[in-house]
Residue, then its C-alpha position, 0 to 999 in steps of 0.5 A: x648699498x652705501x657709497x663705500x660699497x666695493x661690490x662689482x657690477x655687471x655692465x649692461x648695454x643700453x640701447x634706444x627703443x627703436x634699435x637705432x644708434x646711440x646718441x653721441x654725448x660729448x664728454x667733458x675733457x679730463x681734468x688738467x693735472x697740475x704738478x704743484x711743488x711740494x711745500x716743505x715745512x720751513x725747518x726741513x729747508x736746507x741751511x746751505x745749498x750743495x754746489x755742483x762745482x765749487x769755484x774751481x781753484x778756490x783754495x779754501x773751498x765752499x763750506x756746506x752743513x751735512x745733516x745728522x751729527x756724524x761729522x764734527x760740527x756737521x761741517x764739510x768743505x767742498x774744494x775743486x782744485x785745478x787739475x790737468x784732466x779738469x777740475x778735481x773736486x774733494x770733500x774734506x771733513x772730520x768724522x765725530x769719534x762716536x760715528x767711527x764705529x758705523x763707518x768701519x762697519x761699512x768697510x770690507x778690509x782688503x790686504x792689498x791695492x790692485x790695478x783695475x781697468x776702467x774706461x773714463x774720459x781723459x784730458x791730460x795725464x793718465x791716473x796711473x801715471x799721476x800715481x807713479x810720478x814717472x814724468x817728474x822723476x825723469x824731468x828731475x834727472x834731465x834737469x840734473x844733466x843739464x845743470x852739470x853740462x852748463x857747470x862743466x861737471x858733466x859725466x855720471x855725477x852721483x846725484x845725477x845717477x841717483x835721479x836716473x835710478x829713481x826715474x827708472x824704478x818709478x817706470x819699473x813700478x809703473x810697468x809692473x802695475x800695468x802688467x800684460x794688460x796695458x791698454x793701447x794708450x797706456x802702452x803708448x805712455x810706457x813707450x813715451x817715458x821709455x824713450x825720454x829715459x833712454x834720451x837722459x841715459x844717452x845725454x850723460x854718455x855723450x856729454x850732450x844736453x837733454x831736450x825738454x821732457x814733457x809728460x805723456x798727455x791724452x785727450x778722449x775716452x780711454x781704457x785706463x788703469x787705476x789702483x783700488x783695494x782688492x775685494x776680499x773673498x768674504x766681502x759683503x756685497x753692500x760694503x766698500x772695500x778699503x786697504x789699510x796703509x801708512x797715512x798720507x796727506x793731500x798735496x796740492x799746489x798753491x800759486x801764492x800770487x793768485x791764491x789758486x790751488x791745483x792738484x793732480x793726485x799727489x800725496x805727501x807720505x811723511x805722515x805719522x799714522x795710518x789710514x784707510x784707502x777706500x774704493x766708493x765705486x765709479x771712480x770715487x775714492x775716500x781716505x779716512x784716518x781712524x781714531x782707534x788705531x792711531x795712538x795719541x802718544x805716537x801719531x799726529x793727533x790732528x789727523x785723527x778722524x779726517x776724511x776725504x771723499x775724492x771725485x773723478x776729474x770733471x765738473x758737477x760732482x758736488x752733490x754726489x760727493x755728499x751722497x757718497x758719504x752714505x756708502x760709509x754709513x754717514x749722513x749724506x744730505x744737506x742739513x735742515x734748519x731744525x738740525x742747524x738749531x740743534x747743532x747750534x745748541x750743541x755747539x753752545x753746550x761745548x763752548x759754555x762747558x755745560x756737558x756736565x750740567x744735569x739738565x743738559x745731560x738729561x735732555x740729551x738722553x731724552x732726545x735719544x730716547x725720542x728719536x728711538x721711539x720715532x724709529x720704531x714707529x716708522x719701522x712698524x709703519x714700513x716693515x712690510x716693505x722689507x719683504x723680499x729685499x736683498x741684503x744691500x736693499x735691507x741696509x739701505x732700508x734701515x738707513x733711510x728709516x734711521x734718517x727719517x726718524x732723526x728728521x721727524x724727532x728733531x723739532x722735539x729734541x731741539x725744544x727739550x735741549x733748548x729748555x734744558x740749556x735755558x735753565x742751565x744758563x738762568x732763563x725761565x724756559x727755552x722760549x725765553x732763551x730764544x728771544x734773547x738778543x744773543x740767540x742766533x742759530x744761523x751759522x756764519x761763513x768764515x772763509x771755507x768753513x762755517x762757525x756758530x756763535x755763543x749766545x752767552x756772549x751775545x747776551x753780555x756783549x756790553x760787559x765783554x767789550x768793556x773788559x777788552x777795551x784796551x786789549x787786542x788779539x794779534x797774530x805775528x807773521x812774516x811779510x812773506x807769510x802776510x802776503x800768502x795769507x792775503x793772496x788766499x784771504x784766510x789765516x788758516x790752520x796747519x791742517x787747513x793749509x795742507x788742503x789748500x797747498x801751502x808750503x810746509x813750515x810756514x807756521x812756527x811749530x807745525x810738527x809739534x802742533x800736529x802731535x798736540x792737536x793744535x794744528x787744527x786751529x790758528x793762533x792768536x795772542x791777547x795783547x795791550x793795544x797800546x803795545x802793538x805798534x810794529x809789523x808784520x801783524x794781523x790785529x783785532x782791536x775789538x776782540x769781542x768780534x772773534x770771541x763771539x764764535x763758539x769754537x775757541x779755547x785759550x791758555x795764558x802760556x804757550x801750550x802748542x794748542x794741546x787738546x791731545x790728552x796724551x800730551x797735556x802733562x808735557x805742555x803745561x798750562x790749563x786751557x779755558x773757553x771762558x771769554x772773560x778769563x781770556x780777556x784777562x790774559x797777561x802772559x807773554x806767551x798766551x794763546x787763543x786758538x780758533x778752529x780752522x781759521x779766520x776770514x781775513x777779508x770778510x766780516x771777521x777781517x782784522x781791524x789793522x794790518x800792520x806792515x814794517x814800513x811803507x814799502x810793504x804797506x804800499x805792496x799789500x794795498x796794491x795787492x788787495x786792490x788788484x783783487x778788488x778788495x777796497x774795504x775789510x770789515x767795513x773799513x777802507x783798506x787805507x785805514x786797515x793796511x798801515x805801517 
């Protein structure tokens, strides 16, 4: 019988001939089991780790690269805000328009929000309290009463009456949401606010001051009410429930002296557009502003596709925020190095306007075919595993196959696209491109976001440097604006400033920029270096340091950074991504837009921070020294911050 035979044999008892006991045989010990770490191919290692809890209060957050191509530039930012109940972590990202269909497939659309009770750890205000802002409204009314008392205008002033009515309306709305099922803690909260409101009303009638009003606070585990989308009767079990509502924006608070950001759930409502509020389960929520139903002619273009995933209060939620993207049918794992190179190549296709090149277009189609072939292969390998699965299990099974196919196909897709891009840019093949000095598929961190570089700029850096030798990139601001930027360390776009808690209207044309799409970028101008002598200004005397990025565009006129097709005819000048054309800009209102923003204290920092006088200069130097900043982009701050 061969060594591979599987026939079962009957065991026989063997005894010694004399019928005595069997001799004892010392058997060798079983081999020791050693759990050796799984060795990953270098291409499968993550590009950026997912932090458990980003630095709490750090306004611009921690950038991460997410696998796949579902997010714009495959980038998300994790921000952990200070909160009354502990850190409030939020994932900020922008969904690619091509990925919207599968995101919407993940949703059960509900007609309304309903109160739901959950048990959770609370340190501070209750969630439903933060939603209605009852404390804030009563405090505002109390301040109004005391103000008029001090000024001798006590009595029921119209402004005070309106504020009391607003507080009463908020308290009534809170009662309505809680209904008859208020928990013991929530009932105590209602009684607390009712007593405070009655004290304000009594003070008006008696002409006496109102004592200090404080929010209701609780510490410990409590049954609390939160508002979530109602589950539709026809809802599929594996889908997230969402409700369509008027668009909002997160509304943090920024301490301009420290650069620390706080958020307790408040949202701004003066936003043009619509959004989905999504329940992701276990206290996780998402807010998504779809492309499809936000008309570019009437809504804020820079808001389209923006996604927030919000964790319950507490630490350690970073990886889970990324995981919850899977509930929205989006890739939900860290980006691998192979994916990083593919994203780098894709960014260069866009930056160098090569999307229409026949070789490049063909390579993308070939890449899609390769991935589909791998997906079919994996499906045939694993189809037997699907037998007996429930619908939610089948959905997860299909997602895993798609993700595995994407991962397996990536090395081949990278090679195909690299070869095509090489031919389109004058290289013999992808190998020749990969060893060129400008080829660098590693992302660079710029504050709370990540950027890719352009290999065409890297490979012709000497030529570009010569063209911009007497020119600078400049951002003009006010002294208050300069201090606010340096407090956080970033020159941030309007959209980024919103997530950081910066006051509105600090920029020159925020409302218009939201409609044009320019609010997603920061604006600089090309100027002759010799003309840039007064401040407050941020000045880059080596523009090539920024023009090596792959995420900018420019126009030789003031276009409000327009990228909205519905607004291009209104704002005129044609834009370009060609750094050599940008280097020649001479229009007085020319503009160069960089996505998200610029890290002012890192490698991208300005050559000069111009102040209007020595007093401003000394204040800025002292502020930076207090933050431990002694140099910017390799230069001592005494040489950078000047008047």
